[in-house]
MDTraj code that builds the backbone (N, CA, C; nanometers):
import mdtraj as md
import numpy as np

residues = "UNK UNK UNK UNK UNK UNK UNK UNK UNK UNK UNK UNK UNK UNK UNK UNK UNK UNK UNK UNK UNK UNK UNK UNK UNK UNK UNK UNK UNK UNK UNK UNK UNK UNK UNK UNK UNK UNK UNK UNK UNK UNK UNK UNK UNK UNK UNK UNK UNK UNK UNK UNK UNK UNK UNK UNK UNK UNK UNK UNK UNK UNK UNK UNK UNK UNK UNK UNK UNK UNK UNK UNK UNK UNK UNK UNK UNK UNK UNK UNK UNK UNK UNK UNK UNK UNK UNK UNK UNK UNK UNK UNK UNK UNK UNK UNK UNK UNK UNK UNK UNK UNK UNK UNK UNK UNK UNK UNK UNK UNK UNK UNK UNK UNK UNK UNK UNK UNK UNK UNK UNK UNK UNK UNK UNK UNK UNK UNK UNK UNK UNK UNK UNK UNK UNK UNK UNK UNK UNK UNK UNK UNK UNK UNK UNK UNK UNK UNK UNK UNK UNK UNK UNK UNK UNK UNK UNK UNK UNK UNK UNK UNK".split()
xyz = np.array([
    [-3.7984, 11.3569, -16.7609],
    [-3.8945, 11.3002, -16.8530],
    [-3.9063, 11.1514, -16.8224],
    [-4.0273, 11.1023, -16.8128],
    [-4.0546, 10.9633, -16.7825],
    [-4.1091, 10.8963, -16.9072],
    [-4.0714, 10.7712, -16.9302],
    [-4.1208, 10.6966, -17.0443],
    [-4.2135, 10.5874, -16.9945],
    [-4.3300, 10.5764, -17.0549],
    [-4.4248, 10.4705, -17.0216],
    [-4.4511, 10.3884, -17.1455],
    [-4.4706, 10.2593, -17.1280],
    [-4.5080, 10.1726, -17.2388],
    [-4.6497, 10.1244, -17.2105],
    [-4.7413, 10.1558, -17.3019],
    [-4.8808, 10.1170, -17.2870],
    [-4.9264, 10.0527, -17.4168],
    [-4.9682, 9.9276, -17.4100],
    [-5.0243, 9.8611, -17.5277],
    [-4.9340, 9.8640, -17.6489],
    [-4.8043, 9.8504, -17.6297],
    [-4.7120, 9.8486, -17.7411],
    [-4.6685, 9.9864, -17.7879],
    [-4.7287, 10.0918, -17.7343],
    [-4.6912, 10.2276, -17.7741],
    [-4.6072, 10.2909, -17.6638],
    [-4.5135, 10.3739, -17.7009],
    [-4.4249, 10.4397, -17.6056],
    [-4.4745, 10.5818, -17.5847],
    [-4.4847, 10.6237, -17.4596],
    [-4.5311, 10.7576, -17.4270],
    [-4.4254, 10.8293, -17.3455],
    [-4.4092, 10.9576, -17.3714],
    [-4.3180, 11.0400, -17.2937],
    [-4.4007, 11.1357, -17.2112],
    [-4.3599, 11.1567, -17.0889],
    [-4.4373, 11.2414, -16.9986],
    [-4.3417, 11.3352, -16.9270],
    [-4.3650, 11.4651, -16.9376],
    [-4.2881, 11.5624, -16.8611],
    [-4.3511, 11.5730, -16.7247],
    [-4.2742, 11.5514, -16.6248],
    [-4.3253, 11.5547, -16.4885],
    [-4.3660, 11.6954, -16.4498],
    [-4.4717, 11.7063, -16.3701],
    [-4.5152, 11.8370, -16.3202],
    [-4.4108, 11.8969, -16.2266],
    [-4.3331, 11.8118, -16.1634],
    [-4.2340, 11.8602, -16.0685],
    [-4.1390, 11.9600, -16.1340],
    [-4.1026, 11.9374, -16.2593],
    [-4.0126, 12.0307, -16.3281],
    [-4.0787, 12.1673, -16.3412],
    [-4.2068, 12.1700, -16.3667],
    [-4.2770, 12.2968, -16.3790],
    [-4.2951, 12.3622, -16.2429],
    [-4.3181, 12.2825, -16.1404],
    [-4.3395, 12.3380, -16.0065],
    [-4.2147, 12.4077, -15.9537],
    [-4.0984, 12.3526, -15.9850],
    [-3.9757, 12.4076, -15.9285],
    [-3.9102, 12.5093, -16.0206],
    [-3.9717, 12.5357, -16.1342],
    [-3.9155, 12.6324, -16.2284],
    [-3.9281, 12.7740, -16.1759],
    [-3.8759, 12.8706, -16.2502],
    [-3.8813, 13.0095, -16.2055],
    [-4.0248, 13.0607, -16.2033],
    [-4.0479, 13.1616, -16.1252],
    [-4.1805, 13.2214, -16.1186],
    [-4.2231, 13.2431, -15.9753],
    [-4.3298, 13.3172, -15.9559],
    [-4.3766, 13.3465, -15.8209],
    [-4.4155, 13.2184, -15.7479],
    [-4.3712, 13.2071, -15.6241],
    [-4.3962, 13.0866, -15.5456],
    [-4.5438, 13.0651, -15.5176],
    [-4.6214, 13.1709, -15.5106],
    [-4.7617, 13.1550, -15.4728],
    [-4.8427, 13.0792, -15.5778],
    [-4.7945, 13.0696, -15.7029],
    [-4.8700, 13.0015, -15.8072],
    [-4.8377, 12.8528, -15.8160],
    [-4.7254, 12.8112, -15.7643],
    [-4.6831, 12.6721, -15.7802],
    [-4.7848, 12.5735, -15.7256],
    [-4.8297, 12.5942, -15.6050],
    [-4.9232, 12.5011, -15.5433],
    [-5.0556, 12.4950, -15.6159],
    [-5.1095, 12.6105, -15.6546],
    [-5.2405, 12.6112, -15.7206],
    [-5.2329, 12.5452, -15.8576],
    [-5.1239, 12.5645, -15.9290],
    [-5.1076, 12.5011, -16.0600],
    [-5.0998, 12.3502, -16.0423],
    [-5.0237, 12.3064, -15.9440],
    [-5.0099, 12.1629, -15.9202],
    [-5.1435, 12.1021, -15.8777],
    [-5.2179, 12.1721, -15.7901],
    [-5.3481, 12.1199, -15.7467],
    [-5.4455, 12.1115, -15.8639],
    [-5.4477, 12.2151, -15.9466],
    [-5.5373, 12.2160, -16.0617],
    [-5.4999, 12.1028, -16.1579],
    [-5.3718, 12.0857, -16.1838],
    [-5.3271, 11.9780, -16.2725],
    [-5.3643, 11.8426, -16.2136],
    [-5.3500, 11.8295, -16.0825],
    [-5.3848, 11.7038, -16.0169],
    [-5.5343, 11.6761, -16.0280],
    [-5.6177, 11.7783, -16.0086],
    [-5.7631, 11.7608, -16.0215],
    [-5.7995, 11.7226, -16.1642],
    [-5.7379, 11.7900, -16.2619],
    [-5.7664, 11.7585, -16.4022],
    [-5.7252, 11.6157, -16.4347],
    [-5.6074, 11.5766, -16.3867],
    [-5.5584, 11.4412, -16.4112],
    [-5.6535, 11.3398, -16.3476],
    [-5.7009, 11.3709, -16.2282],
    [-5.7942, 11.2824, -16.1595],
    [-5.9249, 11.2697, -16.2376],
    [-5.9754, 11.3798, -16.2896],
    [-6.0978, 11.3759, -16.3703],
    [-6.0765, 11.2956, -16.4977],
    [-5.9627, 11.3173, -16.5628],
    [-5.9336, 11.2433, -16.6857],
    [-5.9266, 11.0941, -16.6571],
    [-5.8578, 11.0588, -16.5482],
    [-5.8456, 10.9173, -16.5151],
    [-5.9820, 10.8574, -16.4841],
    [-6.0661, 10.9305, -16.4140],
    [-6.2009, 10.8802, -16.3850],
    [-6.2775, 10.8565, -16.5142],
    [-6.2660, 10.9501, -16.6060],
    [-6.3348, 10.9367, -16.7342],
    [-6.2796, 10.8181, -16.8134],
    [-6.1478, 10.8034, -16.8143],
    [-6.0852, 10.6919, -16.8858],
    [-6.1260, 10.5597, -16.8222],
    [-6.1261, 10.5533, -16.6893],
    [-6.1659, 10.4303, -16.6209],
    [-6.3117, 10.3966, -16.6490],
    [-6.3965, 10.4982, -16.6563],
    [-6.5379, 10.4760, -16.6878],
    [-6.5525, 10.4196, -16.8296],
    [-6.4773, 10.4774, -16.9247],
    [-6.4828, 10.4274, -17.0622],
    [-6.4283, 10.2849, -17.0701],
    [-6.3218, 10.2561, -16.9941],
    [-6.2643, 10.1213, -16.9938],
    [-6.3649, 10.0206, -16.9382],
    [-6.4352, 10.0590, -16.8322],
    [-6.5380, 9.9712, -16.7767],
    [-6.6489, 9.9451, -16.8770],
    [-6.6891, 10.0489, -16.9484],
    [-6.7926, 10.0356, -17.0507],
    [-6.7449, 9.9437, -17.1634],
    [-6.6199, 9.9603, -17.2041],
    [-6.5626, 9.8742, -17.3074],
    [-6.5589, 9.7293, -17.2594],
    [-6.5174, 9.7087, -17.1348],
    [-6.5134, 9.5733, -17.0795],
    [-6.6510, 9.5081, -17.0773],
    [-6.7521, 9.5844, -17.0374],
    [-6.8885, 9.5302, -17.0363],
    [-6.9335, 9.4943, -17.1779],
    [-6.9013, 9.5805, -17.2743],
    [-6.9388, 9.5535, -17.4139],
    [-6.8675, 9.4283, -17.4656],
    [-6.7390, 9.4141, -17.4334],
    [-6.6648, 9.2950, -17.4761],
    [-6.7214, 9.1692, -17.4113],
    [-6.7640, 9.1806, -17.2862],
    [-6.8214, 9.0662, -17.2159],
    [-6.9531, 9.0193, -17.2764],
    [-7.0202, 9.1052, -17.3504],
    [-7.1469, 9.0685, -17.4142],
    [-7.1279, 9.0116, -17.5549],
    [-7.0048, 9.0117, -17.6065],
    [-6.9834, 8.9613, -17.7427],
    [-6.9992, 8.8095, -17.7464],
    [-7.0461, 8.7563, -17.8590],
    [-7.0569, 8.6101, -17.8718],
    [-6.9208, 8.5414, -17.8577],
    [-6.8151, 8.6078, -17.9045],
    [-6.6812, 8.5482, -17.8961],
    [-6.6381, 8.5302, -17.7510],
    [-6.6647, 8.6301, -17.6677],
    [-6.6269, 8.6176, -17.5267],
    [-6.7109, 8.5106, -17.4579],
    [-6.8399, 8.5094, -17.4862],
    [-6.9272, 8.4095, -17.4231],
    [-6.8877, 8.2683, -17.4641],
    [-6.8498, 8.2508, -17.5899],
    [-6.8031, 8.1202, -17.6371],
    [-6.6747, 8.0813, -17.5651],
    [-6.5834, 8.1766, -17.5496],
    [-6.4587, 8.1498, -17.4780],
    [-6.4869, 8.1120, -17.3329],
    [-6.5751, 8.1843, -17.2675],
    [-6.6078, 8.1550, -17.1275],
    [-6.6666, 8.0147, -17.1139],
    [-6.7544, 7.9762, -17.2062],
    [-6.8127, 7.8408, -17.2022],
    [-6.7057, 7.7346, -17.2259],
    [-6.6153, 7.7603, -17.3207],
    [-6.5091, 7.6636, -17.3502],
    [-6.4165, 7.6469, -17.2301],
    [-6.3816, 7.7572, -17.1640],
    [-6.2957, 7.7488, -17.0454],
    [-6.3658, 7.6755, -16.9316],
    [-6.4936, 7.7025, -16.9143],
    [-6.5703, 7.6341, -16.8097],
    [-6.5778, 7.4844, -16.8386],
    [-6.5981, 7.4507, -16.9646],
    [-6.6034, 7.3104, -17.0048],
    [-6.4694, 7.2418, -16.9781],
    [-6.3598, 7.3111, -17.0066],
    [-6.2266, 7.2547, -16.9816],
    [-6.2026, 7.2366, -16.8318],
    [-6.2498, 7.3321, -16.7514],
    [-6.2331, 7.3209, -16.6063],
    [-6.3173, 7.2076, -16.5481],
    [-6.4284, 7.1756, -16.6131],
    [-6.5166, 7.0690, -16.5647],
    [-6.4738, 6.9304, -16.6117],
    [-6.3857, 6.9235, -16.7107],
    [-6.3408, 6.7955, -16.7663],
    [-6.2239, 6.7417, -16.6832],
    [-6.2476, 6.6307, -16.6133],
    [-6.1441, 6.5752, -16.5236],
    [-6.0177, 6.5343, -16.5985],
    [-6.0339, 6.4783, -16.7184],
    [-5.9165, 6.4359, -16.7955],
    [-5.8291, 6.5556, -16.8330],
    [-5.8932, 6.6643, -16.8744],
    [-5.8180, 6.7850, -16.9124],
    [-5.7476, 6.8435, -16.7905],
    [-5.8175, 6.8493, -16.6779],
    [-5.7572, 6.9029, -16.5550],
    [-5.6369, 6.8184, -16.5156],
    [-5.6502, 6.6853, -16.5230],
    [-5.5388, 6.5962, -16.4886],
    [-5.4215, 6.6168, -16.5846],
    [-5.4513, 6.6303, -16.7134],
    [-5.3449, 6.6533, -16.8122],
    [-5.2751, 6.7869, -16.7891],
    [-5.3532, 6.8915, -16.7609],
    [-5.2919, 7.0230, -16.7339],
    [-5.2011, 7.0159, -16.6122],
    [-5.2458, 6.9478, -16.5081],
    [-5.1633, 6.9342, -16.3876],
    [-5.0359, 6.8557, -16.4168],
    [-5.0483, 6.7500, -16.4980],
    [-4.9310, 6.6713, -16.5353],
    [-4.8319, 6.7568, -16.6145],
    [-4.8823, 6.8342, -16.7097],
    [-4.7958, 6.9210, -16.7907],
    [-4.7267, 7.0239, -16.7018],
    [-4.8011, 7.0836, -16.6082],
    [-4.7410, 7.1827, -16.5170],
    [-4.6296, 7.1214, -16.4325],
    [-4.6545, 7.0012, -16.3811],
    [-4.5538, 6.9355, -16.2972],
    [-4.4290, 6.9022, -16.3783],
    [-4.4475, 6.8484, -16.4976],
    [-4.3323, 6.8170, -16.5831],
    [-4.2580, 6.9444, -16.6232],
    [-4.3330, 7.0497, -16.6512],
    [-4.2720, 7.1781, -16.6863],
    [-4.1899, 7.2321, -16.5690],
    [-4.2434, 7.2181, -16.4479],
    [-4.1713, 7.2629, -16.3282],
    [-4.0395, 7.1872, -16.3141],
    [-4.0437, 7.0554, -16.3359],
    [-3.9206, 6.9753, -16.3263],
    [-3.8192, 7.0174, -16.4321],
    [-3.8676, 7.0420, -16.5534],
    [-3.7772, 7.0853, -16.6606],
    [-3.7140, 7.2207, -16.6273],
    [-3.7941, 7.3129, -16.5747],
    [-3.7417, 7.4450, -16.5390],
    [-3.6410, 7.4364, -16.4254],
    [-3.6659, 7.3486, -16.3296],
    [-3.5703, 7.3305, -16.2196],
    [-3.4367, 7.2811, -16.2719],
    [-3.4410, 7.1854, -16.3634],
    [-3.3172, 7.1320, -16.4202],
    [-3.2419, 7.2412, -16.4950],
    [-3.3128, 7.3177, -16.5740],
    [-3.2491, 7.4248, -16.6511],
    [-3.1931, 7.5314, -16.5578],
    [-3.2704, 7.5686, -16.4538],
    [-3.2238, 7.6696, -16.3582],
    [-3.1014, 7.6205, -16.2823],
    [-3.0921, 7.4895, -16.2625],
    [-2.9762, 7.4323, -16.1940],
    [-2.8566, 7.4147, -16.2853],
    [-2.8685, 7.4559, -16.4094],
    [-2.7571, 7.4474, -16.5029],
    [-2.7415, 7.3097, -16.5646],
    [-2.8415, 7.2229, -16.5479],
    [-2.8347, 7.0880, -16.6042],
    [-2.9265, 7.0779, -16.7253],
    [-2.8935, 6.9838, -16.8097],
    [-2.9820, 6.9553, -16.9219],
    [-3.0890, 6.8587, -16.8722],
    [-3.2156, 6.8861, -16.9035],
    [-3.3225, 6.7963, -16.8570],
    [-3.3030, 6.6553, -16.9124],
    [-3.3382, 6.5560, -16.8301],
    [-3.3194, 6.4181, -16.8765],
    [-3.4206, 6.3853, -16.9861],
    [-3.3822, 6.2901, -17.0707],
    [-3.4631, 6.2564, -17.1883],
    [-3.5983, 6.1976, -17.1499],
    [-3.6029, 6.1250, -17.0401],
    [-3.7294, 6.0643, -16.9975],
    [-3.8324, 6.1725, -16.9622],
    [-3.7898, 6.2741, -16.8879],
    [-3.8808, 6.3827, -16.8511],
    [-3.9237, 6.4596, -16.9755],
    [-3.8307, 6.4829, -17.0664],
    [-3.8641, 6.5524, -17.1915],
    [-3.9676, 6.4729, -17.2709],
    [-3.9476, 6.3407, -17.2797],
    [-4.0410, 6.2559, -17.3542],
    [-4.1788, 6.2564, -17.2875],
    [-4.1819, 6.2497, -17.1543],
    [-4.3095, 6.2538, -17.0817],
    [-4.3807, 6.3872, -17.1061],
    [-4.3039, 6.4953, -17.1024],
    [-4.3611, 6.6284, -17.1242],
    [-4.4212, 6.6384, -17.2645],
    [-4.3452, 6.5969, -17.3648],
    [-4.3936, 6.6044, -17.5031],
    [-4.5173, 6.5178, -17.5238],
    [-4.5202, 6.3999, -17.4614],
    [-4.6364, 6.3111, -17.4738],
    [-4.7592, 6.3736, -17.4071],
    [-4.7405, 6.4320, -17.2891],
    [-4.8528, 6.4942, -17.2173],
    [-4.9071, 6.6137, -17.2950],
    [-4.8177, 6.6955, -17.3491],
    [-4.8610, 6.8108, -17.4291],
    [-4.9346, 6.7626, -17.5541],
    [-4.8853, 6.6568, -17.6157],
    [-4.9514, 6.6006, -17.7343],
    [-5.0914, 6.5510, -17.7028],
    [-5.1070, 6.4814, -17.5890],
    [-5.2401, 6.4335, -17.5487],
    [-5.3336, 6.5512, -17.5202],
    [-5.2808, 6.6546, -17.4568],
    [-5.3615, 6.7725, -17.4259],
    [-5.4077, 6.8410, -17.5545],
    [-5.3150, 6.8597, -17.6478],
    [-5.3478, 6.9279, -17.7732],
    [-5.4417, 6.8464, -17.8612],
    [-5.4419, 6.7146, -17.8455],
    [-5.5292, 6.6289, -17.9258],
    [-5.6730, 6.6284, -17.8741],
    [-5.6934, 6.6757, -17.7536],
    [-5.8261, 6.6755, -17.6928],
    [-5.9186, 6.7747, -17.7629],
    [-6.0415, 6.7321, -17.7894],
    [-6.1388, 6.8208, -17.8546],
    [-6.1761, 6.9371, -17.7634],
    [-6.1766, 6.9139, -17.6320],
    [-6.2081, 7.0217, -17.5373],
    [-6.1000, 7.1293, -17.5445],
    [-5.9740, 7.0872, -17.5461],
    [-5.8622, 7.1810, -17.5557],
    [-5.8682, 7.2568, -17.6885],
    [-5.8983, 7.1858, -17.7963],
    [-5.9054, 7.2502, -17.9278],
    [-6.0170, 7.3540, -17.9328],
    [-6.1282, 7.3279, -17.8635],
    [-6.2364, 7.4272, -17.8612],
    [-6.1941, 7.5516, -17.7833],
    [-6.1145, 7.5338, -17.6773],
    [-6.0629, 7.6492, -17.6024],
    [-5.9698, 7.7312, -17.6911],
    [-5.8809, 7.6641, -17.7622],
    [-5.7860, 7.7336, -17.8495],
    [-5.8599, 7.8092, -17.9602],
    [-5.9606, 7.7468, -18.0202],
    [-6.0368, 7.8133, -18.1266],
    [-6.1124, 7.9342, -18.0719],
    [-6.1750, 7.9177, -17.9552],
    [-6.2500, 8.0291, -17.8950],
    [-6.1563, 8.1429, -17.8567],
    [-6.0387, 8.1089, -17.8031],
    [-5.9409, 8.2115, -17.7654],
    [-5.8921, 8.2861, -17.8890],
    [-5.8697, 8.2135, -17.9967],
    [-5.8242, 8.2757, -18.1214],
    [-5.9293, 8.3731, -18.1754],
    [-6.0557, 8.3329, -18.1718],
    [-6.1627, 8.4218, -18.2191],
    [-6.1733, 8.5470, -18.1325],
    [-6.1623, 8.5306, -18.0014],
    [-6.1699, 8.6465, -17.9127],
    [-6.0467, 8.7359, -17.9297],
    [-5.9305, 8.6752, -17.9521],
    [-5.8085, 8.7537, -17.9755],
    [-5.8224, 8.8426, -18.0990],
    [-5.8905, 8.7931, -18.2026],
    [-5.9127, 8.8753, -18.3218],
    [-5.9927, 9.0002, -18.2870],
    [-6.0952, 8.9831, -18.2048],
    [-6.1756, 9.0980, -18.1602],
    [-6.0864, 9.1954, -18.0833],
    [-6.0046, 9.1427, -17.9928],
    [-5.9185, 9.2279, -17.9105],
    [-5.8150, 9.3020, -17.9944],
    [-5.7641, 9.2386, -18.0986],
    [-5.6682, 9.3073, -18.1868],
    [-5.7360, 9.4234, -18.2588],
    [-5.8596, 9.4026, -18.3019],
    [-5.9330, 9.5117, -18.3677],
    [-5.9598, 9.6256, -18.2700],
    [-5.9983, 9.5908, -18.1473],
    [-6.0223, 9.6931, -18.0445],
    [-5.8933, 9.7690, -18.0156],
    [-5.7838, 9.6954, -18.0002],
    [-5.6543, 9.7579, -17.9720],
    [-5.6136, 9.8525, -18.0850],
    [-5.6358, 9.8107, -18.2093],
    [-5.6018, 9.8965, -18.3237],
    [-5.6849, 10.0248, -18.3213],
    [-5.8125, 10.0150, -18.2871],
    [-5.8979, 10.1341, -18.2798],
    [-5.8549, 10.2261, -18.1660],
    [-5.8139, 10.1672, -18.0538],
    [-5.7655, 10.2489, -17.9415],
    [-5.6404, 10.3253, -17.9832],
    [-5.5469, 10.2567, -18.0485],
    [-5.4239, 10.3235, -18.0929],
    [-5.4540, 10.4312, -18.1964],
    [-5.5477, 10.4034, -18.2855],
    [-5.5874, 10.5033, -18.3854],
    [-5.6446, 10.6263, -18.3153],
    [-5.7316, 10.6044, -18.2184],
    [-5.7889, 10.7159, -18.1427],
    [-5.6837, 10.7936, -18.0665],
    [-5.5842, 10.7245, -18.0108],
    [-5.4769, 10.7931, -17.9377],
    [-5.3950, 10.8801, -18.0317],
    [-5.3648, 10.8276, -18.1505],
    [-5.2891, 10.9075, -18.2480],
    [-5.3690, 11.0305, -18.2892],
    [-5.4992, 11.0115, -18.3139],
    [-5.5840, 11.1247, -18.3524],
    [-5.5950, 11.2256, -18.2388],
    [-5.6070, 11.1762, -18.1164],
    [-5.6152, 11.2658, -18.0007],
    [-5.4870, 11.3437, -17.9800],
    [-5.3738, 11.2780, -18.0012],
    [-5.2452, 11.3455, -17.9846],
    [-5.2228, 11.4496, -18.0936],
    [-5.2768, 11.4249, -18.2127],
    [-5.2581, 11.5182, -18.3241],
    [-5.3569, 11.6343, -18.3187],
    [-5.4613, 11.6214, -18.2389],
    [-5.5640, 11.7250, -18.2306],
    [-5.5085, 11.8497, -18.1639],
    [-5.5441, 11.9644, -18.2164],
    [-5.5000, 12.0909, -18.1580],
    [-5.5969, 12.1377, -18.0506],
    [-5.7083, 12.0699, -18.0374],
    [-5.8072, 12.1077, -17.9364],
    [-5.7619, 12.0525, -17.8021],
    [-5.7518, 12.1403, -17.7041],
    [-5.7127, 12.0990, -17.5698],
    [-5.8383, 12.0982, -17.4848],
    [-5.8719, 11.9811, -17.4343],
    [-5.9917, 11.9672, -17.3531],
    [-5.9579, 11.9958, -17.2080],
    [-6.0288, 12.0881, -17.1469],
    [-6.0115, 12.1143, -17.0047],
    [-6.1394, 12.0754, -16.9352],
    [-6.1240, 12.0234, -16.8154],
    [-6.2428, 11.9816, -16.7405],
    [-6.2549, 12.0602, -16.6139],
])
top = md.Topology()
chain = top.add_chain()
for i, resn in enumerate(residues, 1):
    res = top.add_residue(resn, chain, resSeq=i)
    for name in ("N", "CA", "C"):
        top.add_atom(name, md.element.get_by_symbol(name[0]), res)
traj = md.Trajectory(xyz[None], top)
C-alpha cells in the first residue's frame, strides 16, 4: 500500500502489482493490468484537462490579473529589485553562518532587519502583498471545493468506467 499526500489530504493506494501477482489464471493478469493502465491513463487525461480549464479560469479572475500587474510593477521598480537583492544576499550570509554552526553577527542581523523594513514599507511591495492575499483567498475557496468534491466522489457508490 502506498501513501500519497495531495493538497493536505492523505490518500492510500493499493498497487496493481499485488493484484497481478495474486492467485488466478495467468492469462488474465496482463489484460487486467493493461485495462487498468488504459483506464488510469484516461482518468489522468480527463483530470489534466479539467486542471487546465481551472487554471485558465483562475487566470481570467480580477484577483489574478491584479496580482500579475502588481508583480510586474515590482519587477519594473529598480528600488524594489535592489532591495530584494540586498535582502537575498543578507539572508544568504545569515544562512551560511547558521549552517556553519555560528551565530550571525549583530551587524548583519541589523542590516537584514533594516532592509526588510524598507522593503515592507514600500507601497509597491504592499500592493503585491495585498494582491497575493486576495488571490490566496480565491485559491483557498477553490481548494475547499476540490476537497469537498473528492470526499463526495469517494463516498459515491457509482463507479465510473471509461
